[in-house]
C-alpha positions in Angstrom: 89.8 9.3 -49.8 90.9 6.3 -51.9 87.3 4.9 -51.7 85.9 7.8 -53.6 86.6 6.4 -57.1 85.0 3.1 -56.1 81.9 4.9 -54.8 81.7 6.8 -58.1 82.0 3.5 -60.0 79.1 2.0 -58.0 77.0 5.2 -58.5 77.6 5.0 -62.3 76.5 1.4 -62.3 73.4 2.3 -60.3 72.7 5.2 -62.7 73.0 2.9 -65.7 70.5 0.5 -64.0 68.1 3.5 -63.4 68.4 4.5 -67.1 67.7 0.9 -68.0 64.5 0.9 -65.8 63.4 4.2 -67.3 63.9 3.0 -70.9 62.0 -0.2 -70.2 59.1 1.7 -68.6 59.0 4.5 -71.2 59.0 2.1 -74.2 57.1 -0.7 -72.6 59.8 -3.3 -73.4 59.5 -6.9 -72.2 63.1 -6.9 -71.1 64.2 -6.4 -67.4 65.4 -2.9 -66.7 68.7 -4.2 -65.2 69.5 -6.0 -68.4 69.1 -2.8 -70.4 71.1 -1.0 -67.7 74.0 -3.5 -68.2 73.9 -2.7 -72.0 74.1 1.0 -71.1 77.0 0.3 -68.7 78.7 -1.7 -71.5 78.4 1.3 -73.8 79.8 3.6 -71.1 82.8 1.2 -70.7 83.3 1.0 -74.5 83.2 4.8 -74.8 85.3 5.7 -71.8 87.7 2.8 -72.0 88.7 3.0 -68.3 91.9 1.8 -66.8 91.8 -1.2 -64.4 92.5 1.2 -61.6 89.5 3.4 -62.5 86.4 3.5 -60.3 84.3 2.3 -63.2 86.2 -1.0 -63.0 86.9 -1.1 -59.3 83.4 -0.4 -58.1 81.6 -3.2 -59.9 84.6 -5.5 -59.1 84.0 -4.8 -55.4 80.3 -5.9 -55.8 81.3 -9.0 -57.7 83.8 -10.0 -54.9 80.9 -9.9 -52.4 78.2 -11.2 -54.7 77.3 -14.0 -52.2 75.8 -11.3 -49.8 73.3 -10.4 -52.5 71.8 -14.0 -52.2 70.8 -13.5 -48.6 67.5 -11.8 -49.4 66.6 -14.5 -51.9 67.5 -17.2 -49.3 65.3 -15.5 -46.7 62.4 -15.4 -49.3 62.8 -19.1 -49.9 62.8 -19.8 -46.1 59.7 -17.6 -45.7 57.8 -19.7 -48.3 58.9 -23.1 -47.2 55.3 -24.0 -46.2 54.0 -23.1 -49.6 56.8 -25.2 -51.2 55.9 -28.1 -48.9 52.2 -27.9 -49.8 53.1 -27.9 -53.6 56.1 -30.2 -53.5 54.9 -32.7 -56.0 54.1 -30.2 -58.8 57.3 -28.3 -58.1 59.4 -31.5 -58.3 57.6 -32.6 -61.4 58.2 -29.2 -63.0 61.9 -29.2 -62.1 62.4 -32.8 -63.4 60.5 -32.1 -66.6 62.3 -28.9 -67.4 65.6 -30.6 -66.7 64.8 -33.5 -69.0 63.6 -31.2 -71.8 66.7 -29.0 -71.4 68.9 -32.1 -71.6 67.0 -33.4 -74.6 67.2 -30.0 -76.4 71.0 -29.8 -75.7 71.5 -33.3 -77.0 69.5 -32.6 -80.1 71.4 -29.4 -80.8 74.8 -31.2 -80.3 73.7 -34.1 -82.6 72.5 -31.6 -85.2 75.8 -29.6 -85.1 77.8 -32.8 -85.3 75.9 -33.9 -88.4 76.3 -30.5 -89.9 80.0 -30.6 -89.3 80.3 -34.1 -90.8 78.5 -33.0 -93.9 80.7 -30.0 -94.4 83.8 -32.3 -94.3 85.6 -30.6 -91.5 
């Protein structure tokens, strides 16, 4: 009987994801439904202010403790498409390296700009 609050917490989390999906589809938003669902769940948490022993906290915590299991379907998908990845290895590798280099350059530029801004303000 002690698992009932955890189940209720997981069901509330899934209901919030469903609400997020419905909102995205009704309004044609370019945001993933689960992201909107997370915002809805955050609102539920802020309004209810549950205790740490509440199912609203324990249910999602249980999912987070076993998050590695949710990567199994993604891993199976990668294995299933290994032949496609092999056939397109050069463009994939080039895209990965280029995006890494651009991300590194953008991060370096932002840090340099922030340091210059900090030096100008005299802090």
